[in-house]
C-alpha positions in Angstrom: 314.8 76.0 64.2 312.9 74.1 66.9 313.1 77.1 69.3 311.7 79.4 66.6 308.8 76.9 65.9 308.0 76.8 69.7 308.1 80.6 69.9 305.6 80.9 67.1 303.3 78.5 68.8 303.4 80.4 72.1 302.8 83.7 70.3 299.9 82.2 68.4 298.4 80.9 71.6 298.7 84.3 73.3 297.5 86.2 70.3 300.6 88.2 70.1 301.6 87.3 66.6 299.8 88.0 63.3 298.4 85.1 61.2 300.9 83.5 58.8 300.1 82.0 55.4 302.8 79.8 53.8 303.1 80.3 50.1 304.4 78.0 47.3 304.5 79.0 43.6 304.1 76.3 41.0 305.0 77.8 37.6 305.7 76.3 34.2 304.9 73.3 32.1 304.4 70.0 34.0 306.8 67.2 33.2 310.4 66.5 32.7 313.1 69.1 33.2 315.8 69.9 30.6 318.8 72.1 30.3 316.6 75.0 29.0 313.7 74.6 31.4 312.8 73.3 34.8 309.6 71.4 34.5 307.1 70.9 37.4 307.5 67.3 38.6 307.2 65.4 41.8 311.0 65.0 42.1 311.5 68.8 41.9 308.5 69.8 43.9 308.3 67.2 46.8 310.7 69.0 49.2 309.0 72.4 48.6 305.5 70.9 49.2 306.8 69.3 52.5 308.1 72.8 53.5 304.8 74.3 52.7 303.2 72.2 55.4 306.1 72.1 57.8 304.5 74.6 60.2 301.1 73.4 61.4 300.4 76.7 63.1 300.0 78.6 59.9 296.6 80.0 59.1 296.6 78.4 55.7 298.8 77.1 52.9 298.6 78.9 49.6 299.7 77.6 46.2 300.0 80.1 43.4 299.7 78.4 40.0 300.7 79.5 36.5 300.8 76.4 34.2 299.5 75.3 30.8 299.6 71.7 31.9 301.7 68.9 30.6 302.2 65.4 32.1 298.9 64.2 33.7 300.9 61.7 35.8 303.2 64.4 37.4 300.2 66.8 37.8 298.3 64.0 39.7 301.3 63.2 41.8 301.8 66.8 42.9 298.0 67.2 43.5 297.9 64.0 45.6 300.9 65.0 47.7 299.4 68.4 48.5 296.1 66.8 49.5 297.8 64.1 51.6 299.8 66.6 53.6 296.8 69.0 54.0 294.9 66.1 55.6 297.8 64.9 57.7 298.6 68.4 59.0 295.1 69.7 59.2 295.9 72.7 57.2 293.5 74.5 54.8 294.8 74.9 51.2 294.0 77.9 49.1 295.0 77.9 45.4 295.3 80.9 43.1 295.5 80.8 39.3 297.5 83.6 37.8 297.7 83.8 34.0 296.8 80.2 33.4 295.6 77.1 35.3 294.7 74.9 32.4 294.7 71.1 31.8 297.2 69.7 34.3 297.5 73.2 35.7 293.8 73.1 36.6 294.5 69.7 38.2 297.0 71.4 40.5 294.4 74.1 41.2 291.8 71.7 42.5 294.2 70.5 45.1 292.9 73.6 47.0 290.1 73.5 49.5 289.2 76.9 47.9 290.2 77.8 44.4 290.6 81.4 43.3 291.6 83.2 40.0 291.9 86.6 38.5 288.8 87.6 36.5 291.0 87.4 33.3 292.9 84.2 34.2 292.5 81.3 31.8 291.0 78.3 33.6 289.9 74.8 32.6 290.9 72.8 29.5 289.8 69.5 31.2 290.8 67.1 28.5 293.7 65.2 27.0 295.6 66.1 23.8 298.4 64.5 21.8 300.0 66.2 18.8 302.7 65.3 16.4 303.9 65.4 12.8 304.1 63.0 9.9 307.4 63.1 8.1 307.1 60.1 5.7 306.7 62.4 2.6 309.8 64.4 3.7 312.2 61.6 3.9 311.0 60.2 0.6 311.6 63.6 -1.0 315.1 64.0 0.3 316.0 60.4 -0.5 316.6 59.1 3.0 316.0 55.4 3.8 315.0 54.8 7.3 315.6 51.4 8.9 313.7 50.3 12.0 313.9 46.8 13.5 311.6 45.7 16.2 310.6 42.6 18.2 306.9 43.0 18.7 304.4 43.7 15.9 303.4 47.1 17.2 306.5 48.3 19.0 307.0 51.1 16.5 303.4 52.3 16.5 302.8 56.0 15.8 306.2 56.3 14.1 306.2 59.8 12.6 308.2 58.6 9.6 305.5 56.1 8.5 301.9 56.7 7.3 299.5 56.7 10.3 298.0 53.3 11.0 294.3 53.5 11.9 294.8 50.8 14.6 297.5 52.9 16.2 295.3 56.0 16.2 292.5 54.1 17.8 294.8 52.7 20.4 296.0 56.2 21.3 292.5 57.6 21.5 291.5 54.8 23.8 294.4 55.7 26.1 293.3 59.3 26.0 289.8 58.5 26.9 291.0 56.5 29.9 293.2 59.4 31.2 290.3 61.8 30.5 287.9 59.8 32.6 290.4 59.8 35.5 290.7 63.6 35.2 286.9 64.0 35.1 286.5 61.8 38.2 289.1 64.0 40.1 287.3 67.2 39.1 283.9 65.7 40.2 285.4 64.7 43.6 287.2 67.9 44.3 284.3 70.2 43.1 281.5 68.0 44.4 278.3 70.1 44.6 279.9 73.1 43.1 279.9 72.4 39.3 277.1 74.3 37.6 277.6 73.8 33.9 276.8 70.8 31.7 279.5 68.2 32.0 279.5 67.8 28.2 280.8 71.4 28.0 282.9 71.4 31.2 284.8 68.3 30.2 285.1 69.2 26.5 288.6 70.6 26.8 287.4 74.2 26.5 288.8 76.9 28.7 287.3 80.1 30.1 288.2 83.3 31.9 288.3 83.3 35.7 285.0 85.2 35.8 283.2 82.6 33.6 285.0 79.7 35.5 283.4 81.1 38.7 280.0 81.0 37.1 280.6 77.4 36.1 281.7 76.4 39.6 285.3 75.5 38.5 286.6 78.0 41.0 285.2 79.5 44.2 286.0 83.1 43.8 287.9 85.9 42.2 291.0 87.6 43.7 294.7 87.3 44.2 296.7 85.9 47.1 297.1 89.1 49.0 293.6 90.4 48.6 291.9 87.1 49.5 294.2 86.4 52.5 293.7 89.9 53.9 290.0 89.4 53.6 290.1 86.1 55.4 292.8 86.7 58.0 293.0 90.4 58.4 295.3 93.2 57.2 298.1 92.1 59.4 298.5 88.7 57.8 302.0 87.7 56.9 303.3 85.5 54.1 306.1 82.9 54.4 307.3 82.1 50.9 308.7 78.6 50.2 311.2 78.7 47.4 314.1 76.6 46.0 317.5 77.3 47.5 319.6 79.4 45.1 323.3 78.8 44.2 325.8 81.6 43.9 325.0 81.8 40.2 321.2 82.3 40.8 320.3 78.8 39.7 317.8 76.6 41.5 319.5 74.0 43.6 317.3 70.9 43.2 317.3 68.3 45.9 317.0 65.6 43.2 318.4 66.1 39.7 317.7 62.6 38.5 315.0 63.9 36.2 317.1 66.6 34.6 318.7 65.8 31.3 322.4 66.6 30.8 323.1 70.2 30.1 325.0 69.1 26.9 321.8 67.8 25.3 321.0 71.1 23.7 319.0 69.6 20.8 316.6 67.8 23.2 316.5 70.8 25.4 315.6 73.1 22.5 312.8 70.7 21.3 311.4 70.7 24.9 311.5 74.5 25.1 309.6 74.7 21.8 307.1 72.2 23.1 306.6 74.2 26.2 306.2 77.4 24.2 303.5 75.6 22.1 301.6 74.7 25.3 301.4 78.3 26.4 300.5 79.5 22.9 297.5 77.3 22.8 295.9 79.7 25.3 297.0 82.9 23.6 299.9 83.5 26.0 
């Protein structure tokens, strides 16, 4: 491995090797993994991000994104790790939105020094949402008595089997505003001097096509990975794809499975899969 790395440096110095772009794909909802889906999280992405920046001689590091969002914490952790390594290694980061880079997916996209998308990609959704159901009428109808015992007056706030308490809703909305402000500050910092729209609209949670996102300054240009990199580095540019190791059965071999729920929890996995499907469907996908 060390010899190959040295050889690449020598070839690069003598101009005898084409430019190389390392590529990492981040696809899926952001958050916890389950038996039915592998979510994007720091624990499942850290090793891959490290490998993306392992070779400091690359012309650039590219991150291809296809995500409807999810956990703002995990999105921020992945974003921050990419930026920290880009600064440490002195490597330019190019990000590319495919079908979708929305909400937390857009947070990943702005980890790039330059952000690109297809003209029909869905981009934006800079906001915070929380959705649920109220089942209090259902359990009354079917004659079920629910018993909850807590220590702490508001420990069971937002319980879906009780009528919504206005205090609980106000508390949740205050938390959402705090997270939203953090998201907006990140966008302002990463897109400083580039945003062209009214912040009231940009940060409303709305989303746009890639073409409109470019007009609004949310991205830098239109194009896919191959086209943009060939334009920047020439037709001979090569791509080194960073991907999870595969087992004999074709399954991803994660370096850290601590965040993955047991495979036997099919009920929880099914609910998570439905939740992920709902994230994508919000954007018509």
